C-alpha positions as CSV (number, residue, x, y, z in Angstrom):
1,X,4.5,13.7,79.6
2,X,4.9,13.1,75.7
3,X,8.9,14.6,76.5
4,X,9.2,12.1,79.1
5,X,8.2,9.2,76.8
6,X,10.3,10.4,74.0
7,X,13.5,10.5,76.2
8,X,12.9,7.1,77.5
9,X,12.5,5.7,73.8
10,X,15.5,7.4,72.7
11,X,17.3,6.1,76.0
12,X,16.1,2.5,75.0
13,X,17.3,2.6,71.5
14,X,20.6,4.5,72.4
15,X,21.2,1.7,75.1
16,X,20.0,-1.2,72.7
17,X,21.9,0.1,69.4
18,X,24.9,0.1,71.7
19,X,24.5,-3.4,73.2
20,X,23.9,-4.5,69.1
21,X,27.0,-2.7,68.0
22,X,29.5,-4.8,70.4
23,X,28.6,-8.2,68.7
24,X,28.6,-7.2,65.3
25,X,31.6,-5.1,65.4
26,X,33.1,-8.8,67.1
27,X,31.5,-10.7,64.2
28,X,33.0,-8.4,61.8
29,X,36.3,-8.3,63.2
30,X,36.5,-12.3,63.1
31,X,35.4,-12.0,59.5
32,X,38.5,-9.9,58.6
33,X,40.6,-12.3,60.8
34,X,39.2,-15.4,58.8
35,X,39.7,-14.0,55.8
36,X,43.3,-12.7,56.6
37,X,43.6,-16.5,58.3
38,X,42.4,-18.2,55.1
39,X,44.7,-15.9,52.7
40,X,47.9,-16.8,54.9
41,X,46.8,-20.4,54.3
42,X,46.5,-20.2,50.8
43,X,49.6,-18.4,50.5
44,X,51.5,-21.2,52.6
45,X,49.9,-24.0,50.5
46,X,50.8,-22.0,47.2
47,X,54.6,-21.7,48.5
48,X,54.5,-25.7,49.4
49,X,53.4,-26.5,45.9
50,X,55.6,-24.4,44.7
51,X,58.4,-26.2,46.4
52,X,57.3,-29.6,45.7
53,X,57.5,-29.0,42.1
54,X,60.9,-27.8,42.4
55,X,61.9,-30.8,44.0
56,X,60.2,-32.9,41.2
57,X,62.1,-30.6,38.5
58,X,65.5,-31.4,40.5
59,X,64.9,-34.9,40.5
60,X,64.3,-35.1,36.8
61,X,67.3,-33.2,36.0
62,X,69.3,-35.8,38.2
63,X,67.6,-38.8,36.4
64,X,68.2,-37.3,33.2
65,X,72.1,-36.2,34.1
66,X,72.7,-39.8,35.4
67,X,71.0,-41.6,32.3
68,X,73.2,-39.5,30.1
69,X,76.3,-40.5,31.8
70,X,76.7,-36.8,32.7
71,X,78.0,-37.2,36.1
72,X,79.6,-33.9,36.9
73,X,76.4,-32.1,36.1
74,X,74.4,-34.5,38.1
75,X,77.3,-34.0,40.9
76,X,76.5,-29.9,40.5
77,X,73.0,-30.6,41.7
78,X,73.9,-31.6,45.4
79,X,74.3,-29.3,48.2
80,X,77.8,-30.5,48.5
81,X,79.0,-32.0,45.3
82,X,82.7,-32.8,46.4
83,X,81.0,-35.6,48.4
84,X,78.8,-37.0,45.9
85,X,79.6,-40.2,43.8
86,X,77.3,-40.8,40.9
87,X,79.3,-43.1,38.9
88,X,77.8,-46.7,39.6
89,X,74.3,-45.9,38.8
90,X,73.7,-46.4,34.9
91,X,70.3,-45.5,34.5
92,X,66.8,-44.9,35.9
93,X,63.4,-45.2,34.8
94,X,60.2,-44.5,36.5
95,X,58.4,-47.7,38.1
96,X,54.5,-46.9,38.2
97,X,53.8,-50.1,39.5
98,X,56.3,-49.2,42.4
99,X,53.8,-47.3,44.2
100,X,53.1,-43.6,44.7
101,X,55.9,-41.1,44.9
102,X,56.0,-38.7,48.0
103,X,57.8,-35.2,49.1
104,X,57.3,-34.3,52.2
105,X,58.6,-30.8,52.9
106,X,59.6,-29.8,56.9
107,X,57.7,-27.2,58.5
108,X,60.5,-25.0,58.3
109,X,60.7,-25.0,55.0
110,X,64.1,-25.6,54.3
111,X,64.3,-29.2,54.4
112,X,62.4,-31.7,52.6
113,X,62.4,-36.2,52.1
114,X,61.6,-37.9,48.9
115,X,61.0,-41.2,47.7
116,X,60.7,-41.9,43.9
117,X,60.0,-45.5,42.8
118,X,62.0,-46.3,39.8
119,X,64.0,-49.2,38.3
120,X,67.6,-49.2,38.2
121,X,70.6,-50.2,36.1
122,X,73.4,-50.2,38.5
123,X,77.2,-51.2,38.0
124,X,79.5,-52.3,40.7
125,X,82.9,-52.4,40.3
126,X,84.7,-56.0,40.6
127,X,86.8,-55.9,43.6
128,X,89.7,-56.7,44.5
129,X,91.6,-55.4,41.5
130,X,93.8,-58.0,40.0
131,X,95.7,-57.9,36.7
132,X,92.7,-59.4,34.8
133,X,90.1,-57.0,36.4
134,X,92.4,-53.9,35.4
135,X,92.6,-55.5,32.0
136,X,88.9,-55.8,31.8
137,X,88.8,-52.0,33.2
138,X,90.6,-51.0,30.5
139,X,88.6,-52.4,27.9
140,X,85.4,-50.8,29.4
141,X,84.5,-53.8,31.7
142,X,85.1,-55.2,34.7
143,X,82.0,-54.1,36.5
144,X,78.9,-56.2,37.4
145,X,75.9,-55.0,35.8
146,X,72.4,-55.6,37.4
147,X,68.7,-54.2,37.0
148,X,66.9,-53.7,40.4
149,X,63.5,-52.4,41.1
150,X,63.4,-50.1,44.1
151,X,63.0,-46.8,45.6
152,X,65.4,-43.3,45.2
153,X,65.3,-42.1,48.5
154,X,66.5,-38.5,48.8
155,X,67.0,-35.6,51.3
156,X,67.1,-32.0,50.0
157,X,67.6,-28.7,51.5
158,X,67.1,-25.3,50.4
159,X,69.9,-23.0,50.3
160,X,69.7,-19.1,48.6
161,X,66.0,-19.8,47.5
162,X,67.4,-23.2,45.3
163,X,66.7,-26.6,46.2
164,X,69.7,-29.0,46.4
165,X,70.3,-32.6,46.8
166,X,71.5,-33.4,50.2
167,X,72.0,-36.9,49.8
168,X,70.5,-40.0,47.7
169,X,70.2,-43.6,47.9
170,X,68.7,-46.3,45.7
171,X,67.1,-49.1,47.9
172,X,66.4,-51.9,46.0
173,X,63.0,-53.6,47.0
């Protein structure tokens, strides 16, 4: 009878061990999947933060070039420099009272939009060009100057791993 009890006891332990090992293996596998998911989420968040910082630096360079009057360098920051016109903006300054700046990157990671609150000094050429306006332009005038508070609204595109400005518009508040 002792051999029957031992075999029954061994059978119970074998079946109970097999029954317990399946949920434990499932918990261990889900823990590995959760760790991998957390790692992927952290990597995606890091990529997003790097892209946001790259776009902020792109806007800083754009503002520096416009403020310095370096319109060719400012145009080089665009995806299609031949289609840009930066001649009429004279200077930009950050406007902390305007609200929080925002940059949103699309799920694809290749396009983004941004909104920068600022104060802009804008020069608009006087039209139509008359002999008096032409004479004023020859002397460095012939423009209407004004300062407006508003936002720089921009669309960005990532090409060859580098962010470029697709279009930018100043909207007065």
